[in-house]
DRENTORKOL-3810 file (N, C-alpha, C; in nm, 4 decimals):
REM DRENTORKOL-3810
@n.u->0.9031; n.v->1.0035; n.w->-0.9710; ca.u->0.8236; ca.v->1.0521; ca.w->-0.8714; c.u->0.8307; c.v->0.9708; c.w->-0.7283
@n.u->0.8535; n.v->1.0540; n.w->-0.6326; ca.u->0.8466; ca.v->0.9480; ca.w->-0.4840; c.u->0.7139; c.v->0.9419; c.w->-0.4582
@n.u->0.7014; n.v->0.8236; n.w->-0.4027; ca.u->0.5608; ca.v->0.7689; ca.w->-0.3397; c.u->0.5429; c.v->0.8759; c.w->-0.2038
@n.u->0.3837; n.v->0.8910; n.w->-0.1931; ca.u->0.3611; ca.v->0.9275; ca.w->-0.0656; c.u->0.2369; c.v->0.8666; c.w->-0.0254
@n.u->0.2597; n.v->0.8344; n.w->0.1283; ca.u->0.1484; ca.v->0.7650; ca.w->0.2067; c.u->0.0100; c.v->0.8101; c.w->0.1555
@n.u->-0.1033; n.v->0.7712; n.w->0.1838; ca.u->-0.2124; ca.v->0.8558; ca.w->0.1963; c.u->-0.2225; c.v->0.9585; c.w->0.3616
@n.u->-0.1504; n.v->0.8723; n.w->0.4457; ca.u->-0.1766; ca.v->0.9833; ca.w->0.5520; c.u->-0.0876; c.v->1.0890; c.w->0.5623
@n.u->-0.0133; n.v->1.0878; n.w->0.4370; ca.u->0.1083; ca.v->1.2243; ca.w->0.4783; c.u->-0.0002; c.v->1.3538; c.w->0.3948
@n.u->-0.1239; n.v->1.3216; n.w->0.3433; ca.u->-0.2423; ca.v->1.4004; ca.w->0.2757; c.u->-0.3410; c.v->1.4364; c.w->0.3698
@n.u->-0.3309; n.v->1.4132; n.w->0.5017; ca.u->-0.4408; ca.v->1.4380; ca.w->0.5888; c.u->-0.4239; c.v->1.5232; c.w->0.6583
@n.u->-0.5431; n.v->1.6295; n.w->0.7283; ca.u->-0.5242; ca.v->1.7161; ca.w->0.8091; c.u->-0.5432; c.v->1.6658; c.w->0.9896
@n.u->-0.4438; n.v->1.6098; n.w->1.0159; ca.u->-0.4130; ca.v->1.5442; ca.w->1.1373; c.u->-0.4262; c.v->1.6189; c.w->1.2392
@n.u->-0.5167; n.v->1.5891; n.w->1.3605; ca.u->-0.5595; ca.v->1.6963; ca.w->1.4860; c.u->-0.4864; c.v->1.5463; c.w->1.5980
@n.u->-0.3753; n.v->1.6140; n.w->1.6762; ca.u->-0.3373; ca.v->1.5437; ca.w->1.7940; c.u->-0.4600; c.v->1.5437; c.w->1.8809
@n.u->-0.4748; n.v->1.4095; n.w->1.9464; ca.u->-0.5371; ca.v->1.3829; ca.w->2.0751; c.u->-0.4813; c.v->1.4796; c.w->2.1845
@n.u->-0.5355; n.v->1.5477; n.w->2.2243; ca.u->-0.4843; ca.v->1.6374; ca.w->2.3702; c.u->-0.4154; c.v->1.5235; c.w->2.4614
@n.u->-0.3051; n.v->1.5240; n.w->2.5041; ca.u->-0.2107; ca.v->1.4923; ca.w->2.5898; c.u->-0.1807; c.v->1.3366; c.w->2.5598
@n.u->-0.1932; n.v->1.3352; n.w->2.4328; ca.u->-0.1289; ca.v->1.2024; ca.w->2.3912; c.u->-0.0584; c.v->1.1974; c.w->2.2351
@n.u->0.0736; n.v->1.2517; n.w->2.2899; ca.u->0.2222; ca.v->1.2488; ca.w->2.1971; c.u->0.1987; c.v->1.1281; c.w->2.0982
@n.u->0.1962; n.v->1.1335; n.w->1.9655; ca.u->0.1779; ca.v->1.0455; ca.w->1.8684; c.u->0.0595; c.v->0.9703; c.w->1.8412
@n.u->-0.0396; n.v->1.0264; n.w->1.8965; ca.u->-0.1957; ca.v->0.9881; ca.w->1.8342; c.u->-0.2648; c.v->1.0809; c.w->1.7792
@n.u->-0.3304; n.v->1.0697; n.w->1.6600; ca.u->-0.3882; ca.v->1.1533; ca.w->1.5761; c.u->-0.5091; c.v->1.1000; c.w->1.5275
@n.u->-0.6077; n.v->1.2087; n.w->1.5000; ca.u->-0.7628; ca.v->1.2033; ca.w->1.4672; c.u->-0.7776; c.v->1.3034; c.w->1.3489
@n.u->-0.8718; n.v->1.2356; n.w->1.2551; ca.u->-0.9393; ca.v->1.2921; ca.w->1.1094; c.u->-1.1042; c.v->1.2782; c.w->1.1072
@n.u->-1.1765; n.v->1.3468; n.w->1.1786; ca.u->-1.2760; ca.v->1.3208; ca.w->1.1790; c.u->-1.3539; c.v->1.3375; c.w->1.0028
@n.u->-1.4046; n.v->1.2391; n.w->0.9518; ca.u->-1.4622; ca.v->1.2271; ca.w->0.8059; c.u->-1.6027; c.v->1.2973; c.w->0.8287
@n.u->-1.6516; n.v->1.2240; n.w->0.9035; ca.u->-1.8130; ca.v->1.2853; ca.w->0.9033; c.u->-1.8683; c.v->1.2469; c.w->1.0315
@n.u->-1.9537; n.v->1.3202; n.w->1.0763; ca.u->-2.0790; ca.v->1.2503; ca.w->1.1598; c.u->-2.2097; c.v->1.2843; c.w->1.1139
@n.u->-2.2864; n.v->1.1792; n.w->1.1258; ca.u->-2.4304; ca.v->1.1907; ca.w->1.0465; c.u->-2.5058; c.v->1.2712; c.w->1.1359
@n.u->-2.5907; n.v->1.3881; n.w->1.0509; ca.u->-2.6697; ca.v->1.4559; ca.w->1.1041; c.u->-2.7556; c.v->1.3945; c.w->1.2056
@n.u->-2.7836; n.v->1.2796; n.w->1.2079; ca.u->-2.8937; ca.v->1.2093; ca.w->1.2939; c.u->-2.8357; c.v->1.1554; c.w->1.4287
@n.u->-2.7122; n.v->1.1802; n.w->1.4336; ca.u->-2.6267; ca.v->1.1344; ca.w->1.5551; c.u->-2.6129; c.v->0.9653; c.w->1.5196
@n.u->-2.6149; n.v->0.8965; n.w->1.4030; ca.u->-2.6329; ca.v->0.7945; ca.w->1.3771; c.u->-2.4858; c.v->0.6984; c.w->1.3716
@n.u->-2.4022; n.v->0.7822; n.w->1.3488; ca.u->-2.2773; ca.v->0.7190; ca.w->1.2901; c.u->-2.1616; c.v->0.8243; c.w->1.3044
@n.u->-2.0381; n.v->0.8234; n.w->1.3116; ca.u->-1.9178; ca.v->0.8807; ca.w->1.3083; c.u->-1.8322; c.v->0.8053; c.w->1.2334
@n.u->-1.7714; n.v->0.8665; n.w->1.1364; ca.u->-1.6657; ca.v->0.8252; ca.w->1.0492; c.u->-1.5280; c.v->0.8949; c.w->1.1083
@n.u->-1.3722; n.v->0.8079; n.w->1.1059; ca.u->-1.2976; ca.v->0.8623; ca.w->1.1962; c.u->-1.1690; c.v->0.7997; c.w->1.1322
@n.u->-1.0725; n.v->0.8969; n.w->1.1083; ca.u->-0.9247; ca.v->0.8003; ca.w->1.1012; c.u->-0.8612; c.v->0.8372; c.w->1.2070
@n.u->-0.7939; n.v->0.7387; n.w->1.2382; ca.u->-0.7074; ca.v->0.7318; ca.w->1.3440; c.u->-0.5765; c.v->0.7189; c.w->1.3144
@n.u->-0.4618; n.v->0.7839; n.w->1.3559; ca.u->-0.3027; ca.v->0.7521; ca.w->1.3636; c.u->-0.2277; c.v->0.7132; c.w->1.4401
@n.u->-0.1730; n.v->0.6223; n.w->1.4592; ca.u->-0.0950; ca.v->0.5817; ca.w->1.5775; c.u->0.0775; c.v->0.5589; c.w->1.5178
@n.u->0.1480; n.v->0.6386; n.w->1.5807; ca.u->0.2929; ca.v->0.6610; ca.w->1.5951; c.u->0.3634; c.v->0.5370; c.w->1.6201
@n.u->0.4383; n.v->0.4771; n.w->1.5883; ca.u->0.4905; ca.v->0.3164; ca.w->1.5937; c.u->0.5057; c.v->0.3062; c.w->1.7632
@n.u->0.4459; n.v->0.1944; n.w->1.7887; ca.u->0.4460; ca.v->0.1665; ca.w->1.9678; c.u->0.3429; c.v->0.2697; c.w->2.0444
@n.u->0.2841; n.v->0.3421; n.w->1.9876; ca.u->0.1936; ca.v->0.4096; ca.w->2.0727; c.u->0.0583; c.v->0.3436; c.w->2.0899
@n.u->0.0211; n.v->0.3518; n.w->2.2108; ca.u->-0.1398; ca.v->0.3223; ca.w->2.2442; c.u->-0.2246; c.v->0.4100; c.w->2.3101
@n.u->-0.3372; n.v->0.4376; n.w->2.2617; ca.u->-0.4431; ca.v->0.4911; ca.w->2.3358; c.u->-0.4776; c.v->0.4646; c.w->2.4482
@n.u->-0.5524; n.v->0.5212; n.w->2.5043; ca.u->-0.6304; ca.v->0.4962; ca.w->2.6532; c.u->-0.7093; c.v->0.3494; c.w->2.6644
@n.u->-0.7324; n.v->0.3165; n.w->2.7869; ca.u->-0.8532; ca.v->0.1839; ca.w->2.7671; c.u->-0.9790; c.v->0.2519; c.w->2.7338
@n.u->-1.0277; n.v->0.2003; n.w->2.6359; ca.u->-1.1835; ca.v->0.2618; ca.w->2.6150; c.u->-1.2892; c.v->0.1065; c.w->2.5908
@n.u->-1.3932; n.v->0.1683; n.w->2.5925; ca.u->-1.5123; ca.v->0.0808; ca.w->2.5316; c.u->-1.6043; c.v->0.1274; c.w->2.4176
@n.u->-1.6086; n.v->0.0624; n.w->2.2940; ca.u->-1.6982; ca.v->0.1219; ca.w->2.1943; c.u->-1.8028; c.v->0.0617; c.w->2.2079
@n.u->-1.9406; n.v->0.1671; n.w->2.2415; ca.u->-2.0781; ca.v->0.1191; ca.w->2.2722; c.u->-2.1346; c.v->0.0465; c.w->2.1961
@n.u->-2.1288; n.v->0.0970; n.w->2.0571; ca.u->-2.2184; ca.v->0.0360; ca.w->1.9289; c.u->-2.1214; c.v->-0.0276; c.w->1.8445
@n.u->-2.1783; n.v->-0.0540; n.w->1.7542; ca.u->-2.1081; ca.v->-0.1449; ca.w->1.6374; c.u->-1.9914; c.v->-0.0854; c.w->1.5807
@n.u->-1.8857; n.v->-0.1592; n.w->1.5591; ca.u->-1.7604; ca.v->-0.0834; ca.w->1.4724; c.u->-1.7552; c.v->-0.1475; c.w->1.3476
@n.u->-1.6949; n.v->-0.0835; n.w->1.2595; ca.u->-1.6263; ca.v->-0.1260; ca.w->1.1344; c.u->-1.4795; c.v->-0.0562; c.w->1.1219
@n.u->-1.3783; n.v->-0.1509; n.w->1.1166; ca.u->-1.2429; ca.v->-0.1173; ca.w->1.0854; c.u->-1.1809; c.v->-0.1461; c.w->1.0050
@n.u->-1.0938; n.v->-0.0697; n.w->0.8879; ca.u->-1.0300; ca.v->-0.0745; ca.w->0.8046; c.u->-0.8824; c.v->-0.0556; c.w->0.8077
@n.u->-0.7828; n.v->-0.1078; n.w->0.8180; ca.u->-0.6579; ca.v->-0.0967; ca.w->0.8386; c.u->-0.5886; c.v->-0.0281; c.w->0.6867
@n.u->-0.5493; n.v->0.0917; n.w->0.6919; ca.u->-0.5122; ca.v->0.1441; ca.w->0.5566; c.u->-0.3653; c.v->0.1757; c.w->0.5610
@n.u->-0.2896; n.v->0.1583; n.w->0.6767; ca.u->-0.1096; ca.v->0.1901; ca.w->0.6530; c.u->-0.0947; c.v->0.1304; c.w->0.8070
@n.u->0.0111; n.v->0.0383; n.w->0.7639; ca.u->0.1090; ca.v->-0.0183; ca.w->0.9134; c.u->0.0236; c.v->-0.1368; c.w->0.9549
@n.u->0.0352; n.v->-0.1611; n.w->1.1106; ca.u->-0.0002; ca.v->-0.2611; ca.w->1.1533; c.u->-0.1267; c.v->-0.2076; c.w->1.2784
@n.u->-0.2046; n.v->-0.2659; n.w->1.2955; ca.u->-0.3130; ca.v->-0.2050; ca.w->1.3772; c.u->-0.3082; c.v->-0.3206; c.w->1.4973
@n.u->-0.2932; n.v->-0.2620; n.w->1.6381; ca.u->-0.2658; ca.v->-0.3763; ca.w->1.7499; c.u->-0.3811; c.v->-0.3324; c.w->1.8317
@n.u->-0.4088; n.v->-0.4498; n.w->1.8986; ca.u->-0.5243; ca.v->-0.4705; ca.w->2.0118; c.u->-0.4944; c.v->-0.5466; c.w->2.1031
@n.u->-0.4722; n.v->-0.4661; n.w->2.2519; ca.u->-0.4663; ca.v->-0.5156; ca.w->2.3839; c.u->-0.5616; c.v->-0.5665; c.w->2.4709
@n.u->-0.5602; n.v->-0.6351; n.w->2.5428; ca.u->-0.6182; ca.v->-0.6613; ca.w->2.6375; c.u->-0.6891; c.v->-0.5123; c.w->2.7254
@n.u->-0.7868; n.v->-0.4847; n.w->2.7663; ca.u->-0.8624; ca.v->-0.3441; ca.w->2.8425; c.u->-0.7591; c.v->-0.3162; c.w->2.9771
@n.u->-0.7605; n.v->-0.4135; n.w->3.0164; ca.u->-0.6758; ca.v->-0.4486; ca.w->3.1965; c.u->-0.5230; c.v->-0.4776; c.w->3.1422
@n.u->-0.4877; n.v->-0.4855; n.w->3.0647; ca.u->-0.3362; ca.v->-0.4988; ca.w->3.0645; c.u->-0.3040; c.v->-0.4853; c.w->2.9177
@n.u->-0.2055; n.v->-0.3304; n.w->2.9423; ca.u->-0.1331; ca.v->-0.3197; ca.w->2.7621; c.u->-0.0352; c.v->-0.3905; c.w->2.7295
@n.u->0.0077; n.v->-0.4797; n.w->2.7765; ca.u->0.1054; ca.v->-0.5313; ca.w->2.7217; c.u->0.0641; c.v->-0.7032; c.w->2.6489
@n.u->-0.0916; n.v->-0.7188; n.w->2.6866; ca.u->-0.1302; ca.v->-0.8518; ca.w->2.6556; c.u->-0.1815; c.v->-0.8534; c.w->2.5181
@n.u->-0.1237; n.v->-0.8386; n.w->2.4055; ca.u->-0.2115; ca.v->-0.8307; ca.w->2.2742; c.u->-0.2737; c.v->-0.9505; c.w->2.2361
@n.u->-0.3936; n.v->-0.9091; n.w->2.1740; ca.u->-0.5181; ca.v->-0.9968; ca.w->2.1676; c.u->-0.5019; c.v->-0.9987; c.w->2.0065
@n.u->-0.4937; n.v->-0.9191; n.w->1.9314; ca.u->-0.4996; ca.v->-0.9175; ca.w->1.7847; c.u->-0.4195; c.v->-0.8204; c.w->1.6912
@n.u->-0.3797; n.v->-0.8910; n.w->1.6043; ca.u->-0.2632; ca.v->-0.7806; ca.w->1.5289; c.u->-0.3171; c.v->-0.7979; c.w->1.3759
@n.u->-0.3542; n.v->-0.6696; n.w->1.3389; ca.u->-0.4383; ca.v->-0.6374; ca.w->1.1904; c.u->-0.3463; c.v->-0.5598; c.w->1.0700
@n.u->-0.2798; n.v->-0.6332; n.w->1.0371; ca.u->-0.2139; ca.v->-0.5688; ca.w->0.8897; c.u->-0.3094; c.v->-0.4777; c.w->0.8000
@n.u->-0.2125; n.v->-0.4010; n.w->0.7310; ca.u->-0.2726; ca.v->-0.3341; ca.w->0.6407; c.u->-0.3857; c.v->-0.3713; c.w->0.5466
@n.u->-0.5147; n.v->-0.3460; n.w->0.5283; ca.u->-0.5921; ca.v->-0.4231; ca.w->0.4133; c.u->-0.6989; c.v->-0.5069; c.w->0.4969
@n.u->-0.6690; n.v->-0.5278; n.w->0.6224; ca.u->-0.7735; ca.v->-0.5896; ca.w->0.6928; c.u->-0.8888; c.v->-0.5080; c.w->0.7534
@n.u->-0.9944; n.v->-0.6043; n.w->0.7195; ca.u->-1.1544; ca.v->-0.5637; ca.w->0.8026; c.u->-1.1953; c.v->-0.6008; c.w->0.8795
@n.u->-1.2409; n.v->-0.5732; n.w->0.9795; ca.u->-1.2925; ca.v->-0.5988; ca.w->1.0915; c.u->-1.4456; c.v->-0.5296; c.w->1.1494
@n.u->-1.4842; n.v->-0.6163; n.w->1.2273; ca.u->-1.6161; ca.v->-0.5509; ca.w->1.2691; c.u->-1.6834; c.v->-0.6386; c.w->1.3973
@n.u->-1.7296; n.v->-0.5470; n.w->1.4608; ca.u->-1.7833; ca.v->-0.6255; ca.w->1.6120; c.u->-1.9267; c.v->-0.5581; c.w->1.6248
@n.u->-2.0076; n.v->-0.6331; n.w->1.7007; ca.u->-2.1633; ca.v->-0.5466; ca.w->1.7433; c.u->-2.1458; c.v->-0.4492; c.w->1.8546
@n.u->-2.0375; n.v->-0.3884; n.w->1.8874; ca.u->-2.0134; ca.v->-0.2909; ca.w->2.0083; c.u->-1.9921; c.v->-0.3664; c.w->2.1487
@n.u->-2.0045; n.v->-0.2886; n.w->2.2435; ca.u->-1.9675; ca.v->-0.3378; ca.w->2.4052; c.u->-1.8233; c.v->-0.4146; c.w->2.4167
@n.u->-1.7460; n.v->-0.3408; n.w->2.3352; ca.u->-1.5980; ca.v->-0.4198; ca.w->2.3423; c.u->-1.4935; c.v->-0.3141; c.w->2.3916
@n.u->-1.4405; n.v->-0.3602; n.w->2.4894; ca.u->-1.3369; ca.v->-0.2825; ca.w->2.5448; c.u->-1.2011; c.v->-0.3450; c.w->2.5087
@n.u->-1.0796; n.v->-0.2658; n.w->2.4854; ca.u->-0.9728; ca.v->-0.2877; ca.w->2.4815; c.u->-0.8814; c.v->-0.1679; c.w->2.4928
@n.u->-0.7647; n.v->-0.1893; n.w->2.4386; ca.u->-0.6675; ca.v->-0.0591; ca.w->2.3978; c.u->-0.6201; c.v->-0.1183; c.w->2.2387
@n.u->-0.5994; n.v->0.0207; n.w->2.1951; ca.u->-0.5572; ca.v->0.0125; ca.w->2.0293; c.u->-0.4002; c.v->0.0293; c.w->2.0480
@n.u->-0.3430; n.v->-0.0061; n.w->1.9442; ca.u->-0.2193; ca.v->0.0714; ca.w->1.9132; c.u->-0.1272; c.v->0.0515; c.w->1.7713
@n.u->-0.0210; n.v->0.1333; n.w->1.7532; ca.u->0.0284; ca.v->0.1003; ca.w->1.6237; c.u->0.1433; c.v->-0.0152; c.w->1.6480
@n.u->0.1801; n.v->-0.0560; n.w->1.5093; ca.u->0.2753; ca.v->-0.1958; ca.w->1.5155; c.u->0.3941; c.v->-0.1096; c.w->1.5226
@n.u->0.5287; n.v->-0.1429; n.w->1.4626; ca.u->0.6433; ca.v->-0.1232; ca.w->1.4465; c.u->0.6793; c.v->0.0236; c.w->1.3251
@n.u->0.5713; n.v->0.0002; n.w->1.2381; ca.u->0.5315; ca.v->0.1265; ca.w->1.1709; c.u->0.4357; c.v->0.2073; c.w->1.1716
@n.u->0.3650; n.v->0.2108; n.w->1.2776; ca.u->0.2730; ca.v->0.2532; ca.w->1.3077; c.u->0.1435; c.v->0.2033; c.w->1.2519
@n.u->0.0245; n.v->0.2823; n.w->1.2580; ca.u->-0.0990; ca.v->0.2400; ca.w->1.1564; c.u->-0.1647; c.v->0.3754; c.w->1.1516
@n.u->-0.2541; n.v->0.3577; n.w->1.0406; ca.u->-0.3589; ca.v->0.4385; ca.w->0.9711; c.u->-0.4520; c.v->0.3423; c.w->0.9828
@n.u->-0.5951; n.v->0.3898; n.w->1.0332; ca.u->-0.7380; ca.v->0.3354; ca.w->1.0531; c.u->-0.8586; c.v->0.3890; c.w->1.0693
@n.u->-0.9104; n.v->0.3368; n.w->0.9787; ca.u->-1.0386; ca.v->0.3864; ca.w->0.9403; c.u->-1.1280; c.v->0.3385; c.w->1.0478
@n.u->-1.2594; n.v->0.4056; n.w->1.1268; ca.u->-1.3337; ca.v->0.3347; ca.w->1.1928; c.u->-1.4699; c.v->0.3920; c.w->1.1552
@n.u->-1.5414; n.v->0.3137; n.w->1.1419; ca.u->-1.7125; ca.v->0.3470; ca.w->1.1202; c.u->-1.7873; c.v->0.3053; c.w->1.2366
@n.u->-1.8535; n.v->0.4023; n.w->1.3154; ca.u->-1.8634; ca.v->0.3889; ca.w->1.4486; c.u->-2.0184; c.v->0.3951; c.w->1.4709
@n.u->-2.0882; n.v->0.3348; n.w->1.5394; ca.u->-2.2485; ca.v->0.3956; ca.w->1.5488; c.u->-2.2940; c.v->0.4116; c.w->1.6630
@n.u->-2.3234; n.v->0.4998; n.w->1.6998; ca.u->-2.3805; ca.v->0.5265; ca.w->1.8318; c.u->-2.5213; c.v->0.4217; c.w->1.8926
@n.u->-2.5039; n.v->0.4057; n.w->2.0165; ca.u->-2.6052; ca.v->0.3637; ca.w->2.0644; c.u->-2.6297; c.v->0.4460; c.w->2.2073
@n.u->-2.7528; n.v->0.4605; n.w->2.2021; ca.u->-2.8451; ca.v->0.5704; ca.w->2.2952; c.u->-2.7381; c.v->0.7185; c.w->2.3051
@n.u->-2.6986; n.v->0.7205; n.w->2.2007; ca.u->-2.6588; ca.v->0.8712; ca.w->2.1823; c.u->-2.5167; c.v->0.8556; c.w->2.1931
@n.u->-2.4449; n.v->0.7306; n.w->2.2259; ca.u->-2.3189; ca.v->0.7274; ca.w->2.2497; c.u->-2.2249; c.v->0.6304; c.w->2.1648
@n.u->-2.0927; n.v->0.6905; n.w->2.1675; ca.u->-2.0242; ca.v->0.6457; ca.w->2.0681; c.u->-1.8706; c.v->0.5531; c.w->2.1655
@n.u->-1.8051; n.v->0.6150; n.w->2.2457; ca.u->-1.7457; ca.v->0.5045; ca.w->2.3219; c.u->-1.7162; c.v->0.5749; c.w->2.4452
@n.u->-1.6358; n.v->0.5099; n.w->2.5448; ca.u->-1.6129; ca.v->0.5833; ca.w->2.6589; c.u->-1.5030; c.v->0.5209; c.w->2.7430
@n.u->-1.4187; n.v->0.6050; n.w->2.7709; ca.u->-1.2794; ca.v->0.6044; ca.w->2.7929; c.u->-1.2421; c.v->0.5843; c.w->2.9568
@n.u->-1.1506; n.v->0.4663; n.w->3.0066; ca.u->-1.1284; ca.v->0.4279; ca.w->3.1619; c.u->-1.0191; c.v->0.5384; c.w->3.1957
@n.u->-1.0183; n.v->0.5388; n.w->3.3542; ca.u->-0.9249; ca.v->0.5803; ca.w->3.4018; c.u->-0.8111; c.v->0.4431; c.w->3.4363
@n.u->-0.7378; n.v->0.4798; n.w->3.5427; ca.u->-0.6136; ca.v->0.3878; ca.w->3.5408; c.u->-0.7066; c.v->0.2572; c.w->3.6569
@n.u->-0.7897; n.v->0.2866; n.w->3.6916; ca.u->-0.8827; ca.v->0.1888; ca.w->3.7512; c.u->-0.9965; c.v->0.1574; c.w->3.6861
@n.u->-0.9595; n.v->0.1202; n.w->3.5390; ca.u->-1.0893; ca.v->0.1039; ca.w->3.4439; c.u->-1.2410; c.v->0.1103; c.w->3.5164
@n.u->-1.2388; n.v->0.2774; n.w->3.5454; ca.u->-1.3854; ca.v->0.3433; ca.w->3.6082; c.u->-1.4030; c.v->0.4086; c.w->3.4761
@n.u->-1.5168; n.v->0.4441; n.w->3.4615; ca.u->-1.5373; ca.v->0.5225; ca.w->3.3193; c.u->-1.5136; c.v->0.6838; c.w->3.3587
@n.u->-1.4447; n.v->0.7567; n.w->3.2700; ca.u->-1.3953; ca.v->0.8544; ca.w->3.2761; c.u->-1.4387; c.v->0.9496; c.w->3.2256
@n.u->-1.4955; n.v->0.9196; n.w->3.0641; ca.u->-1.5563; ca.v->0.9969; ca.w->2.9799; c.u->-1.6482; c.v->0.9483; c.w->2.8678
@n.u->-1.7742; n.v->0.9887; n.w->2.8443; ca.u->-1.8288; ca.v->0.9231; ca.w->2.7412; c.u->-1.8376; c.v->1.0175; c.w->2.6147
@n.u->-1.8058; n.v->0.9586; n.w->2.4926; ca.u->-1.8093; ca.v->1.0464; ca.w->2.3825; c.u->-1.9021; c.v->1.0222; c.w->2.2777
@n.u->-1.9989; n.v->1.1244; n.w->2.2814; ca.u->-2.1130; ca.v->1.1483; ca.w->2.1677; c.u->-2.1018; c.v->1.2163; c.w->2.0589
@n.u->-2.1476; n.v->1.2196; n.w->1.9187; ca.u->-2.1359; ca.v->1.2471; ca.w->1.8243; c.u->-2.1143; c.v->1.4114; c.w->1.8399
@n.u->-2.1311; n.v->1.5155; n.w->1.9387; ca.u->-2.1298; ca.v->1.6279; ca.w->1.9141; c.u->-1.9616; c.v->1.6615; c.w->1.9586
@n.u->-1.9218; n.v->1.5617; n.w->1.9968; ca.u->-1.7804; ca.v->1.5831; ca.w->2.0460; c.u->-1.7164; c.v->1.5572; c.w->1.9029
@n.u->-1.7233; n.v->1.4699; n.w->1.8455; ca.u->-1.6787; ca.v->1.4591; ca.w->1.6964; c.u->-1.6867; c.v->1.5742; c.w->1.6236
@n.u->-1.7966; n.v->1.6296; n.w->1.6146; ca.u->-1.8480; ca.v->1.7709; ca.w->1.5389; c.u->-1.7478; c.v->1.8676; c.w->1.6014
@n.u->-1.7086; n.v->1.9143; n.w->1.7015; ca.u->-1.5944; ca.v->1.9841; ca.w->1.7927; c.u->-1.4594; c.v->1.9455; c.w->1.6732
@n.u->-1.4317; n.v->1.8221; n.w->1.6808; ca.u->-1.2943; ca.v->1.7802; ca.w->1.6027; c.u->-1.3112; c.v->1.8396; c.w->1.4578
@n.u->-1.4276; n.v->1.8129; n.w->1.3788; ca.u->-1.4400; ca.v->1.8999; ca.w->1.2335; c.u->-1.4314; c.v->2.0330; c.w->1.2380
@n.u->-1.4700; n.v->2.0808; n.w->1.3529; ca.u->-1.4663; ca.v->2.2341; ca.w->1.3841; c.u->-1.3030; c.v->2.2493; c.w->1.3994
@n.u->-1.2201; n.v->2.1810; n.w->1.4706; ca.u->-1.0903; ca.v->2.2071; ca.w->1.4613; c.u->-1.0006; c.v->2.1881; c.w->1.3332
@n.u->-1.0685; n.v->2.0826; n.w->1.2746; ca.u->-0.9865; ca.v->2.0699; ca.w->1.1267; c.u->-1.0438; c.v->2.1722; c.w->1.0465
@n.u->-1.1401; n.v->2.2503; n.w->1.0271; ca.u->-1.1710; ca.v->2.3897; ca.w->0.9567; c.u->-1.0871; c.v->2.4512; c.w->1.0276
@n.u->-1.0965; n.v->2.4940; n.w->1.1417; ca.u->-0.9691; ca.v->2.6037; ca.w->1.1673; c.u->-0.8480; c.v->2.5613; c.w->1.1274
@n.u->-0.7968; n.v->2.4735; n.w->1.1606; ca.u->-0.6616; ca.v->2.4433; ca.w->1.1217; c.u->-0.6307; c.v->2.4449; c.w->0.9898
@n.u->-0.7132; n.v->2.4012; n.w->0.9024; ca.u->-0.7155; ca.v->2.4363; ca.w->0.7400; c.u->-0.7231; c.v->2.5450; c.w->0.7122
@n.u->-0.7988; n.v->2.6708; n.w->0.7605; ca.u->-0.8000; ca.v->2.7936; ca.w->0.7227; c.u->-0.6594; c.v->2.8874; c.w->0.7874
@n.u->-0.5685; n.v->2.8110; n.w->0.8442; ca.u->-0.4556; ca.v->2.8927; ca.w->0.8848; c.u->-0.3170; c.v->2.9202; c.w->0.7853
END
């Protein structure tokens, strides 16, 4: 029997405007305290510069999760292989990406003042702040995709 990766069984939704970057919302706490999210990076793909506002725990499920300086997408500051668990207390800005084989990462994010993360524009000014309701919309997209 051929082996299958965990990620091949996930209902991935592409981040709008980002080829090779996908998400799957696992859960949004009814009281807006926590969001559980899977992210998939194709090989070499990076997300936008952003800041996690509250505490975050990550577990790399597949591939290699790369962390770059928020103001220099070429400056690698951390390399996390499959099986690596990490956490921080929030207020951390960076760019994330997938290694040579991509990456699948479980993120458990805690809201602070009702906010999960903020994304930056090219001048590193806040472009958008994501709140738990944004992730609930992701759950609805996934449900709609499942019913097709």
